[in-house]
N, C-alpha and C positions, 0 to 999 in steps of 0.2 A: 656289714659296715661299709657304707659307700665311700668312706675316706681311706679304706684299705687299698693300697696300690701294689704291694709286693708280698708274695708268700713263697717261702722256700721249704719244700718238702723233699728235697733231693736226698739220696742215699738213705732211704728207709726201706721198709718191707711192705709198702702200700700196694693194694690191688683192688680190683672191683671196678665199678662204674664211677665216672666223674659226677659230682653233685651239680645241681642246676645252676649254681651261682658262678661256676668256673668261667664261662665266657663273658661275664658282665663287667661293667665299670672299668674297662681298660686295665684289667688286673694282670700283672705280670706274675706268672706261676712257674716255678722250676720243679718239675717232677722227674728229673733225671735220676737214673739208677734206682728205680722201683720195680715192681712186678706187674705193671699194667699190661694187659693184652689189648693193643690198640687196633680197632677196626676203623672202617670209614666213618662211622657215626661219631665216635669220641675223638678220633685223631684230627678231624677237620676243624675243631674248635680251638686248637692250639697251634703254635708254629710247627711246621712240618719237621719230620725227622725224629720226633720223640720216641717213636717205636724202635728206633735204632740205638737209643741211649737208655734203654732199660738195663736191669742187672745183667752184667756180663756181656753187654753189647751184642744182642742176638743176630743182627743183620750179617749176612754172608757167612754165618757160622758153618765151617766145613766146606765152603765153596768160595775161597778168596777171589777178589777181583783186582787187588792192587798189591804193589810191593814197595811203595814209597809215597811220600807226599812232603810238601814244604809250604810254609805259610809266611807271608809278610804281614805281621800282626798289626792291625789297625789301619792298614793301607787300602785305598780304593783303586790302586793300580797294580796289576800283576807285573812281574819282571823276571828276567832271566839273569842269574848271577854269573860271575866271572868263571865259575866252574861248571856252567851250563845247567845248574839247578833251576827249575822253574818254580818260582814262588807265587802262590795263589793269593788273591785278594782276601782281606778280612775286615771289611768296613762296617759290619753290623753293629749298630749302637746298642750293645747289651746294657741292661739295667741291673737293678739290685737283685733280681731273681729271674734269670733268663738263660736261654741257650740258643744255639744256631747249628744247623747241619747243612752242608753244601748240597746243591741240587743233584750232584752225582753220588751223594752219600759216600764221599771219600774221607771226610774228616768232619769233626764237630768241635764246638767250644761251649763251655758252660761257665757262668759267673754267678757268684753269691756274695752279697755284701753291699752296704750303703755307706758312703763316706760320711763320717761323723762331723756334723757342723760345717760341712763344706758349702760355701755359698753357691758354687757352680761345679759340683763334683763331676769330673770328667773321667770316663773309662777309656778314652782314646787320647793319647798325647801326640803332639806334633812339634817338630822343630825344623827349621830350614838350614841349620848350620851343618858344616862338614864334620865328620867324625874321624878321629885319629885311629890308626891301627885297624881300619876297616877295609876289607876287600871290596865291599859294595856299600858305600856310605849311604846310599838311598834307602837301604833296608832299615837303617837306624833312625831315620827321620820321622817314623811313626812308631808307636808302641801301644800295646794294650795294657792297661793298669787295672788292678782290682783291689778293693779295700779289704778283702778277706780271702776268697778262694777262687782260683782260676784254673780250669782244667781244659786241656786240649785232648781230643780223642782221634786216633787213627782207626778207621773202620774198614773191615774187609781185607785186612793185610794177610799175606801169606805167612804162615808160621815159620819161625826161625829167629836167628839172632840179628839184631839191628844196632846201628849207630845212630844215636840221637844227638843232634847238635842244637844247642840253645844259644841264641845271640841276644846280648843285652848291651844297653848303652844309656847311662844316666845323663839327663840333660836339664835338670832343674836346679841343682846346687852349683853355684858359681865356684870357680877355682880360687878366686881372690879371697884373702882372709877377712871375711865379714861374718856377721851372725848367721847369714843364710847358708854359708858354706859348712856350718856345723850339722846340717841335716844328714840323717842316716836312713837308708832304705835297707831293711833286713827282712829276709823271708826264707822259707824252707823249700827245697825242691824234692819232689817224689817222682819216681818212675815205676809204673806197675804196682803202686802201693808201697814201694821200698824207699826209704829216706836216702837220698844221694848227697844232698848238701844241707847242712843245718846252719842257720844264721848266715846265709849267703848275702854278701854286701857287694853290689855291683861296683860302686865307686871305689871301695877299698881294694877290690880285686884288680881294678884298673890303675893301681898305684896312687889312689886318692884323687883321680882326675875325672871330671865330667867330659862329655863329648868324646869318649874313648870307647871303642868297641871291645867287648868281652865275649869270648867264645868258650863255651863249656861243652865238652863231649862226654857222653856216657854210653855204655852198652846195656841193652835190655833184651829180654827174650819175649817174643810173641808166641803164645801157645794156644790162644782161643780166638785168633784172627782179629785182635784189636790191641791197641796200646793206649795207655792213659798217662798224660804228662800233667802233673799237679803242682802248682805254685801256691804256697799257703803262707799267709801272714799270721804269725803266732804272737803278735802284740809287741814285738821288739822294734827298736829304732825310734825315730822321731815321728810325730803325728802332725805337726803344724808348721813345718819349715819346708819351703819358703812361704807357703800359704796354708791356711787352715784346711785340714782334711787331706793332706798330701802324704800318703803312706801306702803300704801294701806292695805286693809283687808287681813287676812290670817286665814285659818281654817285647823285644823288637822283631824277632823272626825265629823260626825253628825249621828243622828238616829231619826227616826220618828216612834212612837208607839201609838196605839189606847188606849183611856181611856174607851173603851167599848168592849163588846164581839162581835167580827166581824162575819159577815155572809159569808165571803169568807175565804178559807183556801188554801194557796199555789196557789192562782189563780183559785181555783175551788169552786163554791158556795156549801155551805153545803146542803146535801139532808135531807129533813125532813122525819122522819119515819111516817108510817101510824098512829101510836098511837098519835103522836103529831098533825098530820093533823086532826084526829078525835076530839081531845080535843079542837082544835082551832075552 
């Protein structure tokens, strides 16, 4: 079908070779979390990194390279926060069935869903206003939005317990009492497949205010050298306020930091001194 532009086959048990029509017609194809074994022949016809986003995220399994990462969602400029956290850029224009993995294979993102009846459905939102309650207001001036399912993956992480901080800031609904202020964004938050927040409402959590930063911290365990952060729209909230097709999860920034002393530094394992080896 030449008019077919997006196909989502993520989170199935598919395997084998790709059919001949996969690279044609500018087709967006999401094959994340399947069982494909990707070699040079079939991996080259799709955006890079898909081999690292198969079932259980196989890259760096048993040989971690990283112990943290942070993302300024939707931004084309990296920045260092007031706590010295370095937030990487995330400018890729993901569509209705797409994914992206960084060149260093440090983290990835996957999006599924098409905005219903939206004249100009956008997956990246921007605002120039300053945000209240924000340690770094610039982090909240861009955000990644999804009409259905948005996942971020940490790849090659050292196993252990981590703190995940998710940063949100609503900037579409005005605070003044108008019909547009009645809009509600409601979605669920999962970490490693476990439901952490059900019916999470960014603006309600901020005391009913837009342009106000909201920080949510969770603990999660990494046991297979990867972490999955999943924001999911379950059909609740409003769909058409302030514009048609405005709904679904939205996130401004995120960071993942260890609650332990890591054995890897900047991707290089720490070398033990002879004294330490002797004492051991």
